[in-house]
ZADRENVEX-991441 format. One record per atom (N, C-alpha, C, CB): z, y, x negated. Coordinates in steps of 0.1 Angstrom, whole numbers, plus 5000, padded with zeros to 4 digits. Glycine has a CB too. Layout:
residues N
ZYX...
This chain:
residues 113
099106220415099106290428100306380429099206180439100306490433101606590434102306560446101206740434103506610447104306590459103706650471105706640457103006770469102306850480101206750485101706980474100506670478099406600482099906470489098506560470101106430487101606310494102306350508102606240485102606480509103206510522102406490534103806640522103106440545102206400558102106540566102906270567103006640563103006760572103106880562104206750583102606990566102507110559104007170560101407220564104707220549105907280549105807430550106607240537106907490557106807630558108107680552106607670574108107780543109307840537110107910548109007930524111207850551112107900562113507880558111807820575114307990558115807980555116407970568116408100547116907850571117607830586119007770581116807720597120007780590121307710589121007570591122407770600121707480582121607340585123007280581120307260577123607200591124807130587124506980584125907150599124906930574124806800571126006710571124306800558126006620580127006510582126606390575127306470597127506350566127106240557127906120560127206270543128706120571129406000575130906020569128705870569131206110561132506120557133306210568132506190544134406250565135306320574134906470574136706290569134006520565133706650565132206680566134306720552131806800569130506840571130406980562130206860587129207010559129007130552127907210557128807100536127907340557126807430561126007470549127407540568124707460550123707490539122607560545123207370532121707610536120507670540119207600537120407810534118207590546117007530542116207620533116307490554115407550524114407630516113007620523114307560500112707500529111407480535111707370546110307440525110807380557110907280567109507240571111607340579109407110576108207060581108606980594107306980571107506920600107806820611108406700606106706780618108306670593108706550587110006550579107806500580110406670576111606690568111906820563111506610556112906840553113306970549113906970535114307040559113707070528114507080515115607170517113707130504116707120513118007200517118707250502119107090525118807370502119407440489120907390489119407600490121207300480122607260478122607190465123107160490123907170460124107110447123506960446125607100445122906940437122306790436123306680438121606770421124506700433125506600433126006580447126506630424125706660455126306660470126006530477125806790478124806480476124306370483123506270475123406410495123806140475123006040468121606010473123705930467120705980465119405930470119605820478118605900459118805820490118705720500119905720511118705600492120705830508122005840517121305880532123205960511121805810543121505850556122405960561121605740564121906060567122706180572122306210586122506310562123106290592122706370604122506510600123906350616121306570603121106710601121206790613119806740596122006890615122106970626121407110622123606980632120307140627119407240623119307350634118107170620119607480630119407590639118107650636120607700638117307650647115907700647115807830654115007610652115407940646115308070653113908110653116208170646113208110664111808130664111508290660111308100679110408310654110008440651110008530663108608440645110408650661110308750671109408860668111608810674108508890679107508980676107609090688106008900676107609220685107709320696106809290706107509460692107309300719106409280730106609140737105109290725107209060729107508910733108808910740107508800721109008810748110308790754111308740743110308690765112608780743113508750732113408600729115008780736113508560716113408410714114708350716113008370699114508210719115708130721115908050710115608040734117208050704117507970693117807830697118508020685117207730691117507590693118307530683116307520695119307450686120107370678119707220680121507390681119307170670118807020670119506930662117507010666119706810665120306700657119206600653121406630664119106570640118106480635118706390626117006540630118306270628118806160617117806180606118805990623118306180595117506190581118006110570117506320576117106100559117506020548117206110536116805880547118106110527117806170513116706100505119106170505115606170503114406110496114206170482113206140505114806290480114606340465115906430463113106430464116406430451117406510446117006590433118706430444117006720435116706800423117706900419115406870425117506980409118407080406118407200417118107140393117307210423117107300434117607260448115807340435117907140449118507090462118206950466118007170472118206920478118106790484116906780493119306750492116006680492114906670502115306570512113506630494115206610525115606510536114306480543116606570546114106350546113106300554113706270568112406180547113106340579113506330591113006180597112906440599114006100602113705970605113505950620114705880600114206020629113906000644114406120651114805870650113606170661114106280669113306260683113906430661113806330693113306330706112306430709114306360715111706430720110706530724111206670723110306520738112406700727112906830726112906890713114306830732113406800703113506850690112106860683114406760681111206780687109806800682109206920688109006690686109406950700109007070705109607200698109207070718110907200695111507310689111007330675113007290688110707210668110207220654108807280655110207080647107907230663106607290665106607440669105907220676107507470678107607620681108007700668108607640693108807650661109307740649108307730638110707680644107507630636106707620625105407660628106807490620104807650640103507670643103007790653103107560648103907810662103607900673103908050668104507870685102908130670103008270664103108360676101808300655
């Protein structure tokens, strides 16, 4: 079974700003490679976070803008997450818990056209 077959949600290739707080005294700004309702792949050095590390992800979601639509509202959401995979391409985060506002912001960014 491939990783794609095991995923609970479809991932969309989106490059968004994400700040990862790992419980240390510093945070770092990275970019997502893809995002889903259940998690994100973050482009960062593999050695940055260990497997199973709990983190806080602060994600900036900028909805797609289409001519004729009202200007989009950028949402900044905080999500508790866990590192579930570490590769040469980055770190995979599984979102552990978020509120209704965060869920709505993710859905709007991922699925609403």
